[in-house]
C-alpha positions as CSV (number, residue, x, y, z in Angstrom):
1,M,10.5,-41.9,6.1
2,A,13.7,-39.8,6.6
3,P,13.4,-38.0,3.3
4,K,9.9,-36.9,4.1
5,N,11.0,-35.2,7.3
6,N,13.9,-33.5,5.4
7,A,11.4,-32.2,2.8
8,K,9.3,-30.7,5.6
9,A,12.4,-29.0,7.1
10,A,13.2,-27.5,3.8
11,K,9.8,-26.0,3.5
12,G,10.3,-23.7,6.5
13,K,13.4,-22.0,4.9
14,G,11.5,-20.6,1.9
15,K,14.5,-21.1,-0.4
16,D,13.1,-24.3,-2.1
17,S,14.1,-24.0,-5.8
18,S,11.2,-26.1,-6.9
19,A,8.9,-23.5,-5.4
20,D,10.7,-20.8,-7.4
21,D,10.3,-23.0,-10.6
22,A,6.6,-23.4,-10.0
23,K,6.1,-19.7,-9.7
24,G,8.1,-18.9,-12.8
25,K,6.4,-21.4,-15.0
26,G,2.8,-20.9,-13.7
27,G,1.9,-18.2,-16.1
28,K,-0.4,-15.3,-15.5
29,G,-2.5,-15.5,-12.3
30,A,-0.6,-18.5,-11.0
31,V,-0.1,-18.5,-7.2
32,K,1.4,-21.9,-6.8
33,G,4.7,-22.6,-5.1
34,A,4.4,-20.6,-1.9
35,Q,5.3,-22.5,1.3
36,S,4.0,-19.8,3.6
37,I,1.5,-17.0,3.5
38,N,0.7,-13.8,5.5
39,V,-3.0,-14.3,5.9
40,R,-6.0,-12.4,7.4
41,H,-9.5,-13.7,7.9
42,I,-12.9,-12.7,9.2
43,L,-14.5,-15.5,11.2
44,C,-18.3,-15.6,11.7
45,E,-20.2,-18.3,13.4
46,K,-23.5,-17.5,11.5
47,H,-23.9,-17.3,7.8
48,A,-26.0,-14.1,8.0
49,K,-23.2,-12.3,9.9
50,K,-20.7,-13.4,7.2
51,E,-23.0,-12.0,4.5
52,E,-23.1,-8.7,6.4
53,A,-19.3,-8.6,6.4
54,L,-19.2,-9.4,2.7
55,E,-21.6,-6.6,2.0
56,K,-19.3,-4.1,3.8
57,L,-16.3,-5.4,1.8
58,R,-18.2,-5.1,-1.5
59,N,-19.1,-1.5,-0.5
60,G,-15.4,-0.6,-0.2
61,T,-14.7,-0.9,3.6
62,K,-11.2,-1.9,4.3
63,F,-10.7,-5.6,5.1
64,D,-9.0,-5.0,8.5
65,E,-11.9,-2.6,9.6
66,V,-14.5,-5.2,8.7
67,A,-12.5,-7.9,10.5
68,R,-12.4,-5.7,13.7
69,E,-16.2,-5.2,13.5
70,F,-17.4,-8.7,12.5
71,S,-14.7,-11.3,13.2
72,E,-15.5,-13.5,16.2
73,D,-12.0,-15.0,16.6
74,K,-9.6,-14.0,19.3
75,A,-7.2,-12.2,16.9
76,R,-8.5,-8.7,17.1
77,Q,-5.6,-7.3,14.9
78,G,-7.7,-6.7,11.9
79,G,-8.1,-10.4,11.3
80,S,-4.3,-11.0,11.0
81,L,-3.1,-14.5,11.6
82,G,0.4,-13.6,10.5
83,W,2.7,-15.9,8.5
84,K,1.4,-19.5,8.3
85,T,3.2,-22.4,6.6
86,K,1.6,-25.3,4.7
87,G,0.2,-27.9,7.1
88,G,-0.3,-25.4,9.9
89,L,-3.9,-24.5,9.2
90,D,-7.3,-26.2,8.9
91,P,-7.1,-28.2,5.7
92,A,-10.2,-26.6,4.1
93,F,-9.0,-23.1,5.1
94,E,-5.5,-23.8,3.8
95,A,-6.7,-25.2,0.4
96,V,-8.5,-21.9,-0.2
97,A,-5.9,-19.5,1.3
98,F,-2.9,-20.9,-0.6
99,E,-4.7,-20.4,-3.9
100,L,-5.5,-16.7,-3.3
101,E,-3.5,-13.9,-5.0
102,T,-1.9,-11.4,-2.7
103,S,-3.7,-8.1,-2.1
104,T,-4.0,-5.2,0.3
105,T,-6.6,-4.5,3.0
106,G,-7.7,-1.4,1.0
107,N,-8.3,-3.5,-2.2
108,P,-8.7,-7.1,-1.0
109,K,-9.0,-10.2,-3.1
110,Y,-10.8,-12.6,-0.8
111,A,-12.5,-15.9,-0.8
112,E,-14.9,-17.7,1.5
113,V,-14.7,-21.1,3.1
114,K,-16.6,-23.0,5.8
115,T,-14.7,-25.0,8.5
116,G,-15.5,-26.5,11.8
117,F,-14.8,-23.1,13.3
118,G,-17.4,-21.3,11.2
119,Y,-17.5,-19.1,8.1
120,H,-14.2,-17.5,7.0
121,I,-13.5,-14.7,4.6
122,I,-9.8,-14.9,3.8
123,M,-7.3,-12.6,2.2
124,V,-3.5,-13.0,1.7
125,E,-1.1,-10.1,2.1
126,G,2.1,-11.9,1.3
127,R,3.6,-15.2,-0.1
128,K,7.0,-16.8,0.2
């Protein structure tokens, strides 16, 4: 069990050489290897409200503006959850979030997932 704990400790430092190898060998579009992400989300309890938020995004409204208007979570900072490490998020949310490419709030690349909290629209601003 001790090596497992050591592996977890190494994740937090962001200097894991295997993560760098995975990024380098992944080819175009690969987003594997990150141990933490800077993530934003829009959380909606109802499917219809999530669809309204998606429509705003499709029409070019900035992600953080849509999050302030539609998100029902307590983080009212444009949906920012900040830097999150693997294992620190809801498993379904994390599976989707760690596969997303980085993007900006003005031109977001986002994905959807349903968890026990509701419907999420997720975007990632940074990876390390």
